[in-house]
N, C-alpha and C positions, 0 to 999 in steps of 0.2 A: 611452719608455724602459722597459726591463725592470726589474722588482723581484723579489726572490727571498724566499720564505718557507720556513722549516724548522721542523718540530716533530717530536718523537719520543716520543709517549706510549706507555705499555706496550701490548702487544698485547691484554691483558685489558681495559684501559680502552677501547681503540679498539673492540673487539668489543662491549662493553657499550653504548657510545654509538651504534654503527652500527645496532643492532637497531631503533632508532626509525625508520629510513629503509629502505624496500624499493625495489627497482630493476626497471625493465623495460628490456630491451635490444633495439633494432631493428637487426639486422645481426649475423649469427653467423659473421663471418669471423674471421681470426686476432686482430685487435685487440678486437673485441667479445667474443669468447670468453675471451681473456686477461683482460680487465677483469672479466668475470663470475666467473672463477675467483678472481682476486685479491680482488674485493669480497666474495665468499662467504667466503673465508678470513678477511677482516677483520671478519666478523660481519654483513654486509648480506644480508638475504633477497633472493633473485632471483625475482621473480614470473613473468617472461615473457621468452622469447627468440624472436625472429622472424628467419627466414632466407628466402632466395629459394626453397629447396627444403625439404620436410619432413624429408628425411633429414639435411640439414645442421643443421636446428634440433634434431633429436633427438640428433645427435652432440655438438653444443655443450652441450645440456642434460645429457648424460651426463658430460661433462668438468667442468661446473660443479658438478653434484651435485644430487640431488633435495631438495625438490620444486621443479621448474621447469616451467611450461607451455611446450611447444615447438610453434610454429606456422609453417607456410609463409606466405609473403607473401600467397598467394591465399586461404588459409583465414583469415588475419588480416583481410583486406579484407571477407570474407563475414560477419564477426561482426556481431551486433546492435550498432547504433551506441552503445547505452548501455554496451557492453563496452569502450569506450576504456580503455587501460591506466590503472588507478587508482593506480599507484605514485607516491609523492611525487617520485621522480627517474626521468626517462626519458633513456636514453643512445642516441643515434643513431650507429651505427658502420658506416654503409654507405659504398660508394665515393663519392668526391666528386661524380662526374658525376650521381648521382641524389639527392643530398642535398636540393636544393630541392624536387624532386617529392615526396620523402618528407615533407618539412615541410608541403607543401600538402595531401597526403592525410591526414596526422594532424590538421591544422587542420580539414579538412572533417569528419572523424569527430568532433572535439570540438564543432563547431558543431551537428552533428546529434544529439549525445548530451547527457549531463548534465554533462559535464566543463567546460562554460563557465560554471559557477556560480562563486560567490565563492571557493570552495576552490581553483579553478584558479590563483588569484593566489598561492597559497602553494606552488605546484608549480614544478619546474625541469626544463627540457629542455636537455641538453648534447650537442653533436655532437663527434666526434673528429677532424674534418678539421684538418690543419695549415695548409692554404692558404686556406680559406674562413672569413670572420668569423662572429660570432654572428648578424649580420643575415641570413644564409642561412635562419635560422629565424623571420624576421619574421612569417609567417602565424600561428605559434604564439604569438608575443609579442602579436599582435593579439587572441588569445583569452584573454589574461590570464596566460600562462605567463612566468616569468623564463627567458631564454634565454642560452646562452653556449657557449663551446667549451672542450674539455678534450682537449689533444693530448699523448699520451705520447711524449716525445722519445727513442725507443728503437727499435731494429730488432727486429721481431717476425716471425720466419720460421715459427714454429709456436706455437700458443696456450699449451701447457703450459710450455715454456721461457720464453716471453714473460711469463707470469704470475709466474714466479719472479724475473724481472729487474725487475719493476715497482718493487720496493722499493729498487732501486739506480739509479733514473732520475729525470729531471726531467719535469714536466708544464707546458706553457704554458697560461695561462688568459686569457680575455678575454670581455667581454659585459656583461650587466646585473649590477648590484651584487649582487643576491641570488644570481644564478647563480655568480658568481665566489666568493662566500662558501661556497656549497655545494661548489664545486669544490675550494677549499682544504681543506675539511673532509675530503672523501673522499681527497684526496691524502695528507693527514696520516695518515688511518686506514690507508692502504696502506703507510705508513712511507716515503713518498717526499718529494721537494721540489717546490715549484711556483714559477713566476714569471709575472708578468703583462706583457702587451705590448699596444700599441695595435692596434685593428682594422685600421688602414690599412697596417700593415707586415706583416700576416700572409703575403702572398705572398713577400716578401723573407725573412722568417723561415723559411718552408717550403723556399725555394730553398737557404738555408744548410744546413738539415737534409739536403736532397738531396745537396749537395756532400759532407757529412761521412760519409754512410752509403751510399746506393745508388750514388752516383758513385764512392765508394771501392771498392765491390765491382766495378764495371765496370773501374776502373783495375787492380785485382788480376787480373781476367780477362785484361787486356792483357798483364800480366807473365807470366801462365801461358802465354799464346800464344807469347810470346817465348822462354820456356824450352823449350817444346815444339819450337821450331825448332832448339834446341840438342840435341835427341835424347831429351829426357825425356818420360815420359808425363804427361798433365795431372794425374793423381792424385799422382804423385811430385812434380811441380812445385808443386802446392798445399801438400803437406806441407813441402817445403823452404822455401817463402816465408813460411809462417805464423809461424815464430819471429822472422823479420826484422820482420814487421808488428807482432808483439806487442812487440818491443823498442822500436819506434818509438812505439807507444802509451804504453808505460811512460815513455819520455822526455817525451812531451807531457803526461803526468800530473803531472810535477814541474817542467817547464820551459816557458817561452814558446816558440812556434815558432821565433823567431829563434835561441834558444840550442839548441833541440832538433834543428835542421837539421844534417845531416851530409852527406858525400859530395862528388861531383865539383864541383858548382857552388859549394859552400861553400869549397872549396880553390882554385877557379879553374884546374882542370886542363884546359887547352885541348887538349892532345894526346888526352886521353881523350874529350873531347866530340867531336872529329873522328872518332875510331874508333867511338864510339857511333852517330853519325849515319850513317856509311858502312855500318855493319852493319845498321842498321834499314832503310835505303834498299835495300840489296842483297836483303833478304828481302821487299821491297814491303809492309811492314807500315804501312799508311797511318794507321790509328788510333794506333798506337804512336808514329809520328813526330809527329803532331799533338799528342798528349799530352806528348811529350818537349819540344817547343818551348814550349808554353804553360807547363808546370810548370817548365821550365828558366828561363824569364824570371822567374817568381815566385820561384824559389830564389835567383836573382841579387839580386833586390830584397830578399829576407830577409837575404842575406849581407852587405849593405852593400858596402864597398869591398873587392874581391878582386883578385888578380893576373889580368891578361888579360881583365878584364871587358868592355871594348869589343870586343875580338876575338871573345870568345864570343858577345856579342850579335849581331855580324855573321854568325857561323856559324849561329846560330838563325834569323836573318832569311832567309839564303840557303836554309836547309833548308825553311822555310815557303814560300818562293817556288817551290822545286822541287816541293813537294807539290802546289801549285795547278796 
């Protein structure tokens, strides 16, 4: 079960406290760089940024602000083993598919160096994957590190804008108690909110996030394609649809989905549903038809009892069968 924590200390207080903790970031993509920018602004010294390519590491370091040591993954691996990152906090912001291999490599460096001393027990490693639990970092836990996950529940399409949005977002936390405590602290220092979830529900949690953001983007692209068949350019279609999306999000901000829902299925307009399906089928827009059927059924469920409900359900079932 998720629990939420909120705190809003002044930026001056956050910066003062944050100076006690320096950070190394493994992974200089959009998320890693956004966190680096945000943490630097909150008063955290950023010791190290590691990226696949040296140019990416340098670009990330430039955005975060000096002094930051920027290294490619190859150069990082070539370091003397005693040069394992000495920061009290290490954030791994790599793609999910290589997370476990990164954990194994860092653990091997720790074993070979001096970081497996007692002071390792006071250090924390957090990864930013929404789908993988803290156990993905088990090799580092075995070396005495407290491990956890810190996932910003926000869409980050570029690092600088993403960093600005961190203070208006939620972070999910799970893992070892010490890692969760550290995660809560840095989330507070970012001016954000956090909630904790159980490790075993991480994939479902992440799938929910996928539905609410990347899949929403894909659905928006389907709507653009449909308007393009009406003779509009994709650029014009995007501009036309955005105010509609914004008004929907505004409704959801203040209302439950049951009350926020509007439109054809809410009203039970069967004649309109027939025309929609015929138009989509005539243009052979298979993705649009599949989405229309699935979301139409969900809209009917949200609407409760509406006129023509059974007839509309039959239309959707017939459209689904025709699609197959």
